[in-house]
C-alpha positions as CSV (number, residue, x, y, z in Angstrom):
1,M,72.1,182.8,248.9
2,A,75.6,181.6,248.6
3,E,75.5,177.8,249.6
4,A,78.0,177.0,252.8
5,V,80.2,174.4,251.4
6,T,82.9,174.7,253.6
7,D,82.1,174.1,257.4
8,T,85.8,172.9,258.8
9,A,89.1,174.1,258.3
10,S,90.0,171.0,256.5
11,G,86.7,171.3,254.0
12,P,83.1,170.5,253.5
13,R,82.0,167.0,255.2
14,E,78.8,166.5,253.0
15,A,78.5,166.4,249.4
16,P,77.6,169.5,247.2
17,S,74.0,169.7,246.0
18,R,73.2,168.4,242.8
19,R,73.0,172.2,241.7
20,T,76.5,172.8,242.5
21,Q,77.9,169.5,241.5
22,L,76.2,170.5,237.7
23,G,77.9,174.1,238.1
24,F,81.1,172.3,239.2
25,V,80.8,170.3,235.9
26,A,80.2,173.5,233.7
27,A,83.4,175.2,235.2
28,V,85.5,172.4,234.4
29,F,84.4,172.3,230.9
30,G,85.0,176.2,230.6
31,M,88.6,174.9,232.1
32,F,89.0,172.5,229.0
33,M,88.3,175.2,226.7
34,A,91.1,177.4,228.1
35,I,93.6,174.5,227.7
36,L,92.3,173.4,224.6
37,D,92.9,176.7,222.9
38,I,96.5,177.0,223.8
39,Q,97.5,174.1,221.4
40,I,94.5,174.2,218.9
41,V,96.1,176.3,216.6
42,A,99.4,174.0,217.1
43,S,98.3,171.9,213.7
44,S,96.9,174.6,211.8
45,L,99.4,177.5,211.9
46,N,100.1,177.3,208.2
47,E,96.4,178.0,207.0
48,I,96.2,180.7,209.5
49,Q,99.5,182.4,208.4
50,A,98.0,182.4,204.7
51,G,94.9,183.7,205.8
52,V,96.3,186.7,207.4
53,S,98.8,187.1,205.4
54,A,101.7,186.8,208.1
55,S,105.8,185.9,208.0
56,A,106.6,183.1,209.3
57,D,108.2,184.6,212.5
58,E,105.1,186.8,213.3
59,I,102.9,183.3,213.0
60,S,104.8,181.8,216.1
61,W,103.2,184.6,218.3
62,V,99.5,183.6,217.5
63,Q,100.6,180.9,220.2
64,T,103.1,182.8,222.1
65,S,100.8,185.7,222.7
66,Y,97.9,183.6,224.2
67,L,100.7,181.5,226.5
68,I,102.3,185.0,227.8
69,A,98.6,186.5,228.4
70,E,97.7,183.6,230.3
71,I,100.4,182.8,232.6
72,I,100.1,186.3,233.6
73,M,96.3,186.1,234.4
74,I,96.6,182.5,236.3
75,P,98.1,184.0,239.7
76,L,95.9,186.5,239.6
77,S,92.6,184.1,239.9
78,G,92.8,184.0,243.7
79,M,92.6,187.8,244.1
80,L,89.8,187.9,241.7
81,T,87.7,185.4,243.3
82,R,88.2,187.3,246.6
83,I,86.9,190.4,245.1
84,L,84.0,189.5,242.7
85,S,83.4,185.9,244.1
86,T,84.0,182.7,242.6
87,R,81.1,182.6,240.7
88,V,81.4,186.2,238.8
89,A,85.0,186.0,238.5
90,F,84.5,182.9,236.0
91,V,81.5,184.2,234.3
92,V,83.4,187.5,233.4
93,S,86.7,185.1,232.5
94,C,84.3,183.0,230.5
95,L,82.5,185.8,228.6
96,G,85.8,187.6,228.0
97,F,87.4,184.5,226.6
98,T,84.4,183.8,224.2
99,L,84.4,187.1,223.0
100,A,87.9,187.0,222.1
101,S,87.5,184.0,220.6
102,L,85.0,185.7,218.0
103,G,87.3,188.4,217.6
104,C,90.0,186.1,216.5
105,A,87.8,184.4,214.0
106,M,86.9,187.8,212.4
107,A,90.7,189.0,212.3
108,N,92.0,189.7,209.1
109,S,95.5,190.7,209.9
110,I,98.2,189.0,211.8
111,E,98.5,192.4,214.3
112,S,94.6,192.1,215.3
113,L,95.3,188.4,215.4
114,I,97.9,188.5,218.1
115,V,96.2,191.2,220.2
116,L,92.9,189.2,220.3
117,R,94.6,185.8,221.1
118,A,96.6,187.8,224.1
119,I,92.7,188.7,225.1
120,Q,91.5,185.3,224.7
121,G,94.6,184.0,226.8
122,F,93.8,186.5,229.5
123,M,90.7,185.8,230.0
124,G,90.8,182.0,229.4
125,G,93.7,182.0,231.8
126,A,91.3,182.6,235.2
127,M,89.0,179.5,234.4
128,I,92.0,177.2,235.2
129,P,92.5,177.8,238.3
130,I,89.3,178.8,239.6
131,A,88.4,175.6,238.3
132,Y,90.4,173.8,240.5
133,A,89.9,175.9,243.3
134,I,86.1,175.0,243.3
135,S,86.7,171.4,243.1
136,F,88.9,171.5,246.8
137,S,86.2,174.2,248.4
138,V,83.0,172.3,247.7
139,F,83.6,168.6,247.3
140,P,84.5,166.7,250.6
141,R,88.3,164.7,251.0
142,R,86.4,161.5,250.6
143,M,85.2,162.7,247.1
144,M,88.5,163.8,245.9
145,G,89.4,160.6,243.9
146,S,86.9,161.0,241.4
147,V,86.8,164.5,241.3
148,Q,90.7,165.0,240.5
149,A,90.0,162.1,238.1
150,V,88.1,164.3,236.1
151,M,90.2,167.6,236.7
152,G,93.5,165.2,235.7
153,L,91.8,163.9,232.6
154,V,90.6,167.6,231.6
155,A,94.1,169.2,232.0
156,T,96.2,166.0,230.2
157,L,93.4,165.2,227.7
158,A,93.0,168.8,226.5
159,P,96.6,170.0,225.4
160,S,97.2,166.3,223.8
161,V,94.4,166.4,221.7
162,G,94.5,170.0,220.7
163,P,96.5,169.6,217.7
164,T,93.9,166.5,216.4
165,V,90.8,168.9,217.0
166,G,92.4,171.6,215.5
167,G,93.7,169.5,212.5
168,Y,90.2,168.0,212.0
169,I,88.4,171.5,212.1
170,T,90.6,173.0,209.5
171,E,90.9,169.8,207.2
172,F,86.7,170.0,207.2
173,A,86.0,173.5,207.4
174,S,88.4,176.9,207.9
175,W,91.0,177.9,210.7
176,H,88.0,180.4,211.6
177,W,86.0,177.8,213.3
178,L,89.0,176.9,215.5
179,F,87.6,180.2,217.3
180,L,84.2,180.3,216.2
181,A,83.5,176.3,218.0
182,N,84.3,178.2,221.2
183,A,81.1,180.7,221.0
184,V,78.0,178.3,221.7
185,P,80.0,176.4,224.4
186,G,81.1,179.7,225.8
187,V,77.6,181.0,226.4
188,L,76.3,178.0,227.6
189,V,79.4,177.3,230.4
190,S,78.8,181.1,231.6
191,L,75.1,180.6,232.1
192,A,75.3,177.9,233.9
193,V,78.1,178.9,236.3
194,W,76.1,181.6,237.0
195,R,72.9,179.9,237.8
196,L,74.3,177.0,239.5
197,L,77.4,178.1,241.3
198,D,76.7,180.6,243.9
199,I,79.0,179.4,246.4
200,D,80.8,182.5,248.2
201,R,80.0,186.1,248.5
202,P,82.6,189.1,246.9
203,D,84.9,190.7,249.8
204,R,85.2,194.3,248.1
205,R,87.6,195.2,250.7
206,A,90.3,193.4,249.5
207,L,89.9,195.9,246.4
208,R,91.1,199.0,248.5
209,H,94.4,196.9,249.0
210,L,95.1,196.2,245.5
211,D,98.7,196.1,245.3
212,L,99.2,197.8,241.7
213,I,102.8,197.9,241.9
214,G,103.1,194.2,242.8
215,L,100.7,193.4,239.8
216,A,103.1,195.5,237.2
217,L,106.1,193.7,238.4
218,L,104.4,190.2,238.3
219,A,103.3,191.1,234.7
220,L,106.7,192.2,233.3
221,F,108.3,189.3,235.6
222,L,106.3,186.3,233.9
223,G,105.6,188.4,230.5
224,T,109.1,188.9,229.7
225,L,110.1,185.5,231.1
226,E,107.6,183.5,228.8
227,F,108.8,185.7,226.1
228,S,112.2,185.0,226.4
229,L,111.6,181.2,226.8
230,E,109.3,181.2,223.7
231,E,111.5,183.2,221.4
232,G,115.1,182.5,222.7
233,P,115.7,179.2,220.8
234,G,114.8,180.9,217.5
235,D,117.1,183.8,218.2
236,D,120.0,182.1,219.5
237,W,119.2,183.3,222.8
238,F,121.6,186.1,224.3
239,A,122.8,186.5,220.7
240,S,119.9,188.6,220.5
241,R,119.6,192.1,221.7
242,T,115.8,191.5,222.2
243,I,116.2,188.4,224.1
244,L,118.9,190.0,226.2
245,I,117.0,193.0,227.0
246,A,114.0,191.2,227.9
247,A,115.9,188.7,230.0
248,F,117.6,191.8,231.8
249,V,113.8,193.2,232.3
250,C,112.6,189.7,233.7
251,A,115.5,189.4,236.4
252,L,114.7,193.0,237.5
253,A,111.0,192.4,237.7
254,S,111.5,189.2,239.2
255,L,113.7,190.7,242.3
256,G,111.0,193.6,242.5
257,F,108.3,191.2,242.7
258,F,109.6,188.9,245.4
259,W,110.6,192.0,247.4
260,R,107.3,193.5,247.1
261,T,105.4,190.4,247.8
262,L,107.3,189.4,250.8
263,R,107.0,192.6,252.4
264,H,103.5,193.7,251.4
265,R,100.9,193.6,254.0
266,H,98.5,192.7,251.2
267,P,100.5,191.1,248.3
268,I,99.0,190.6,244.9
269,V,100.0,186.7,244.8
270,D,100.2,185.1,248.5
271,L,103.4,183.0,248.6
272,R,103.1,181.4,252.0
273,A,101.3,178.4,250.4
274,F,104.8,177.2,249.6
275,A,105.9,176.8,253.4
276,N,103.4,173.8,253.3
277,L,106.1,171.2,252.1
278,N,103.3,169.0,250.3
279,F,102.3,171.9,248.2
280,A,105.7,173.0,247.9
281,V,107.0,169.4,246.7
282,G,103.6,169.0,244.8
283,A,104.1,172.4,242.9
284,W,107.7,171.5,241.8
285,L,106.3,167.9,240.8
286,G,103.9,170.1,238.6
287,F,106.9,171.7,236.8
288,V,108.4,168.7,236.1
289,V,105.0,166.9,234.6
290,G,104.4,170.1,232.7
291,I,107.7,169.4,230.8
292,G,106.5,166.3,229.6
293,L,102.9,167.1,229.1
294,Y,103.6,170.0,226.8
295,G,106.9,169.0,225.7
296,L,105.5,165.6,224.3
297,V,102.5,167.2,222.5
298,Y,105.4,169.9,220.7
299,L,107.5,167.1,219.7
300,L,105.3,164.8,218.1
301,P,103.8,167.0,215.9
302,L,107.2,168.5,215.2
303,F,108.8,165.1,214.0
304,L,105.9,164.0,211.9
305,G,105.4,167.3,210.4
306,N,109.4,167.8,209.4
307,V,110.6,164.5,209.0
308,R,107.3,162.4,207.9
309,G,105.7,165.5,206.3
310,Y,102.3,164.2,207.3
311,S,99.7,166.8,207.1
312,A,97.8,168.3,210.0
313,L,95.3,165.7,210.0
314,Q,97.3,162.5,210.0
315,I,99.2,164.0,213.0
316,G,96.2,164.6,214.6
317,E,95.5,160.6,214.0
318,V,98.6,159.5,215.1
319,M,98.5,161.9,218.8
320,I,94.7,160.9,219.2
321,V,96.2,157.6,220.9
322,T,97.2,159.4,224.1
323,G,94.0,161.0,224.4
324,V,91.9,157.8,224.3
325,A,94.9,156.6,226.8
326,M,94.0,159.0,229.3
327,F,90.4,159.0,228.8
328,L,90.3,155.3,229.6
329,T,92.7,155.3,232.3
330,A,91.4,158.5,234.2
331,P,88.4,156.9,236.1
332,L,90.2,153.6,237.0
333,V,93.5,156.2,238.6
334,G,90.9,158.3,240.5
335,R,89.3,155.4,242.1
336,A,92.8,154.1,243.1
337,S,94.1,157.3,244.8
338,D,91.3,157.1,247.0
339,K,92.6,153.6,248.3
340,V,96.2,153.2,247.4
341,D,99.3,155.6,249.0
342,L,99.4,158.5,246.4
343,R,103.0,158.5,246.6
344,V,103.0,155.0,245.0
345,L,100.7,156.4,242.1
346,L,102.9,159.2,241.7
347,L,106.0,157.2,241.4
348,L,104.3,154.8,239.4
349,G,103.4,157.4,237.0
350,M,106.9,159.0,236.5
351,T,108.3,155.7,235.4
352,L,105.5,154.8,233.3
353,T,105.9,158.4,231.8
354,G,109.7,158.2,231.2
355,I,109.6,154.3,230.1
356,G,106.8,155.6,227.4
357,T,109.3,158.3,226.6
358,I,112.0,156.6,226.2
359,M,110.4,153.9,224.0
360,N,110.5,156.3,221.1
361,A,114.4,156.8,221.6
362,N,114.9,154.4,218.6
363,L,112.6,156.2,215.9
364,T,113.9,155.9,212.1
365,A,113.2,158.1,209.1
366,E,109.9,155.6,208.2
367,A,108.7,155.9,211.5
368,G,104.6,156.4,211.9
369,F,101.6,155.3,213.6
370,D,102.8,152.1,214.7
371,A,106.1,153.5,216.0
372,F,104.3,155.7,218.4
373,F,101.2,153.5,219.5
374,W,102.3,151.7,222.3
375,P,104.8,154.4,223.6
376,Q,101.8,157.0,223.4
377,V,99.7,154.3,225.5
378,V,102.4,154.1,228.2
379,R,102.8,157.8,228.1
380,G,99.4,158.8,228.3
381,V,98.5,156.1,231.3
382,G,101.8,157.7,233.1
383,L,100.6,161.4,232.7
384,V,97.3,160.6,234.2
385,M,98.6,158.5,237.1
386,C,101.3,161.7,237.6
387,L,98.7,164.7,237.5
388,I,95.8,163.2,239.9
389,P,98.0,162.5,242.7
390,T,100.6,165.7,242.2
391,S,97.4,167.8,242.5
392,R,96.0,165.9,245.5
393,I,99.4,166.3,247.2
394,A,99.7,169.8,246.9
395,F,96.2,170.9,247.8
396,G,95.1,168.0,249.9
397,T,96.6,169.5,253.3
398,L,95.8,173.4,252.7
399,P,92.7,174.9,254.3
400,P,90.1,175.7,251.9
401,S,90.5,179.7,252.3
402,E,93.9,178.8,251.0
403,V,93.2,176.6,247.5
404,G,92.1,179.6,245.4
405,N,95.7,181.5,245.8
406,A,97.1,178.0,245.6
407,S,95.8,176.8,242.7
408,G,97.0,179.7,240.8
409,L,100.4,179.1,241.9
410,F,100.4,175.4,240.9
411,N,98.9,176.0,237.5
412,V,101.6,178.4,237.1
413,M,104.4,176.0,238.0
414,R,103.0,173.6,235.2
415,N,102.5,175.9,232.4
416,L,106.1,177.3,233.3
417,G,107.2,174.1,233.3
418,G,105.9,173.6,229.8
419,A,107.6,177.0,228.5
420,V,111.0,175.8,230.0
421,G,110.4,172.2,228.5
422,L,109.6,173.8,225.3
423,A,112.7,176.0,225.3
424,L,114.9,173.7,226.2
425,L,113.6,171.1,223.8
426,D,114.1,173.5,221.2
427,T,117.7,174.6,222.0
428,I,118.6,170.5,222.5
429,R,117.1,169.6,219.1
430,D,119.4,172.5,217.6
431,W,122.1,171.5,219.3
432,R,122.1,167.4,218.9
433,E,121.1,168.3,215.0
434,D,124.1,170.3,214.5
435,Y,126.3,167.3,216.5
436,H,124.8,164.6,214.3
437,W,125.4,166.5,211.1
438,N,129.1,166.8,212.0
439,Q,129.4,163.5,213.0
440,L,127.6,162.3,209.6
441,I,129.6,164.5,207.3
442,P,132.6,162.5,207.2
443,A,130.6,159.6,205.9
444,I,130.2,161.1,202.5
445,D,133.7,159.7,201.2
446,S,133.9,158.4,197.8
447,G,136.4,155.9,198.6
448,R,133.4,154.0,200.5
449,E,131.6,151.5,198.4
450,V,128.1,152.3,199.9
451,V,128.3,155.7,198.9
452,N,129.4,155.4,195.4
453,A,126.4,152.7,195.0
454,A,123.9,155.5,196.5
455,Q,125.5,158.2,194.1
456,A,124.9,156.2,191.3
457,Q,121.5,155.2,192.2
458,Y,120.5,159.0,192.6
459,Q,122.4,159.8,189.3
460,Q,120.3,157.5,187.4
461,L,117.1,158.7,188.9
462,L,118.1,162.3,188.1
463,A,119.6,161.4,184.7
464,A,117.3,163.7,182.9
465,T,118.3,167.0,184.8
466,G,121.3,169.0,183.5
467,D,124.0,167.9,186.3
468,P,123.3,164.7,187.4
469,Q,126.4,164.3,189.6
470,T,125.8,167.4,191.7
471,A,122.2,166.8,192.0
472,S,123.1,163.3,193.7
473,L,125.5,165.1,195.7
474,G,122.4,167.0,196.9
475,M,120.2,164.2,197.6
476,L,122.9,162.6,199.8
477,S,123.1,166.1,201.8
478,R,119.2,165.9,202.3
479,T,119.4,162.2,203.3
480,L,122.3,163.0,206.0
481,L,120.1,166.1,207.4
482,E,117.7,163.8,207.6
483,Q,119.4,161.2,209.7
484,A,120.8,163.9,211.7
485,M,117.1,165.3,212.7
486,V,116.0,161.8,213.3
487,M,119.0,161.3,215.7
488,A,118.4,164.4,217.7
489,Y,114.7,163.6,218.3
490,N,116.1,160.4,219.6
491,D,118.3,162.0,222.0
492,I,115.6,164.1,223.2
493,F,113.1,161.3,223.7
494,L,115.8,159.6,225.7
495,W,117.0,162.5,227.9
496,L,113.3,163.8,228.7
497,G,112.6,160.1,229.6
498,M,115.5,159.5,231.9
499,L,114.3,163.1,233.6
500,Y,111.2,161.5,234.9
501,L,112.8,158.1,235.9
502,L,115.6,160.2,237.9
503,V,113.2,162.5,239.6
504,A,110.9,159.4,240.5
505,P,112.4,158.4,243.5
506,L,112.5,161.7,245.4
507,I,108.6,161.4,245.7
508,L,109.4,158.9,248.3
509,L,110.6,161.7,250.5
510,L,107.0,163.2,250.7
511,K,104.9,162.4,253.8
512,R,102.2,160.1,253.2
513,P,99.1,162.5,252.6
514,A,96.1,161.3,254.7
515,H,92.7,160.0,253.0
516,A,89.7,160.7,254.2
């Protein structure tokens, strides 16, 4: 029989049984796998590209296909749990994710790998919001501090350590093990959830009201939006005919989806959760957190790889600092969230994330582990202090019957924040790099003593070449390009940090969430 987990409109009053708690731990581990696989390939794309004989343009789809499919599935999770039950929906998703992972490991072409990564992202996407929904359905409000500490740690730690884990696996095994590593944990998580987490019953009647038109519009809307955001920076946005068509389809599909959802008696995604002020504000704060969470994980490997020429393993060794800081901080923040006003915690988290990001706004071309250590510590602590209060603010005033659907909306907002953030960061980086390059070019003036000294030094080093003067000018140009890149990254770190500091005071407009 399904365990009764709710006895009031505000959630359960008693702690769940040990059996249910173990099932919840298994579900959280499944969620960790799904989030980890977004970024686990980030530091190993060169090896994967060589393994499947892909072009530079094609290999980016190994990540893009996963993200597009995942973001389509996330808001559908509430519907799946109603039709199949929480246990069945999670197990089907986890087994599908595991099988798709095995397929990715055996893929011998870029086309098959992209399709299997899309299936992997689609199936894994459901595990993330279902795990959140389980936490608010089975635990009483008085335990939410510790529970959300675990959820927040997983949601922030997984993307942060993804490149590190991927770098180590690729360095000591092969890229195939990035996907094979999911096999045994995926089966164990599925078995554990099936045996331990029988908490509700399916509602087959919901299947008769399934809005297929709304489902198609949702898939078109989110799919083309994610595609445009992922591919836009590299294709010069609307200068590309493909991006222009995708954006047009996205606009039409979004209008159709919202019109259909707001008028249909049984919408594919229920947007009424946004009528709750705390959820609406919490979801938008989750969007801002997503910009930093995914944007910073993207920026650091890019700088270390492009400017410093670090290998996947070296990048992972630098980025592990954030993960360690989160791991050590999450239990303390979870306990504090039961005793301290959540708005104060969130304000402090936003401030620390902003300060930690601005701390990296004075990088040089020689910046390495030392330059990133303390900023990562501050950011890691800040991100944990952002995510735990944000989810409690968003879900804390909703009845359990609405948490499943709201969890999908919340996670979509955070992932969209990441997608928008990555697109903006790429665009800003290219724009500022061109700007600084144009500002630095006049510095190569033969009348300046420092330029003549540098050129003479380069000519001496390149004396064995046929034309040392031309070669020395090439080296000067590369030095200026490197400086322009570093200055562009500094601009991004400064502006991203300022975004958090400017958003932080808005938190004080929220009503104080009630503690148990």
